C-alpha positions in Angstrom: -29.1 -27.7 41.9 -26.5 -29.4 44.1 -27.5 -32.5 46.1 -27.0 -32.4 49.9 -27.7 -34.8 52.7 -27.1 -34.4 56.4 -25.4 -37.1 58.4 -23.4 -37.7 61.6 -19.9 -39.2 60.9 -18.9 -41.5 63.8 -15.5 -41.2 65.5 -12.5 -42.6 63.5 -12.2 -45.8 65.6 -15.8 -46.8 64.8 -15.6 -45.6 61.2 -12.6 -47.9 60.7 -14.4 -50.9 62.2 -17.4 -50.3 60.0 -15.2 -49.9 56.9 -13.6 -53.2 57.7 -17.1 -54.8 57.9 -18.1 -53.1 54.6 -15.0 -54.4 52.9 -15.8 -57.9 54.1 -19.4 -57.7 52.8 -18.2 -56.2 49.5 -15.8 -59.1 49.0 -18.2 -61.9 50.1 -21.3 -60.7 48.4 -20.0 -58.4 45.6 -21.7 -55.5 47.3 -19.4 -52.7 46.2 -22.1 -50.0 46.5 -21.5 -50.0 50.3 -18.0 -48.6 49.8 -19.1 -45.4 48.1 -20.0 -43.4 51.2 -18.2 -43.2 54.6 -19.9 -44.7 57.6 -22.6 -42.4 58.7 -26.0 -41.9 60.4 -28.4 -40.2 58.0 -30.2 -37.3 59.5 -31.8 -36.0 56.3 -32.1 -37.9 53.1 -30.6 -36.3 50.0 -32.2 -33.0 49.0 -31.6 -30.2 46.6 -31.3 -26.5 47.3 -29.9 -23.7 45.2 -26.2 -23.3 45.5 -26.8 -19.7 46.6 -28.5 -21.0 49.7 -25.6 -23.2 50.8 -24.1 -20.5 53.1 -27.4 -20.2 55.0 -27.6 -24.0 55.3 -24.0 -24.1 56.7 -24.7 -21.3 59.1 -27.9 -22.9 60.4 -26.2 -26.2 60.9 -23.3 -24.6 62.8 -25.7 -22.7 65.0 -27.7 -25.9 65.7 -24.6 -28.0 66.3 -23.1 -25.6 68.8 -26.0 -26.3 71.2 -25.9 -30.1 70.9 -24.4 -32.4 73.5 -22.8 -35.8 72.6 -25.0 -38.8 73.2 -24.4 -42.6 73.4 -25.6 -44.8 70.6 -25.7 -48.6 70.9 -25.7 -50.5 67.6 -27.0 -54.0 67.1 -28.4 -56.2 64.4 -28.6 -55.4 60.7 -31.4 -54.2 58.5 -31.7 -53.2 54.8 -33.5 -50.9 52.4 -34.2 -52.7 49.1 -31.3 -54.6 47.5 -28.5 -52.0 47.9 -28.6 -50.6 51.4 -27.5 -52.5 54.5 -27.5 -50.7 57.9 -26.8 -51.4 61.5 -29.8 -50.9 63.8 -29.7 -49.2 67.1 
């Protein structure tokens, strides 16, 4: 079964700033793992569903997203999960 995860991708300007920070961290601390995924806010950790259910998932997400308003998010400080995941707190 394919692996999925749900995330919010920030606007391009913020994504580029985060990418710059990730490149700096990768260079200074040899933390190349951070470069594998784009900057994102995880809504649902990775999960598996049958590929035949992907259309239903997409339809449900589109329906949900249509009714959502934008919201501010202030980021500060850093945190981590284990040895490989560094994140910016809000």
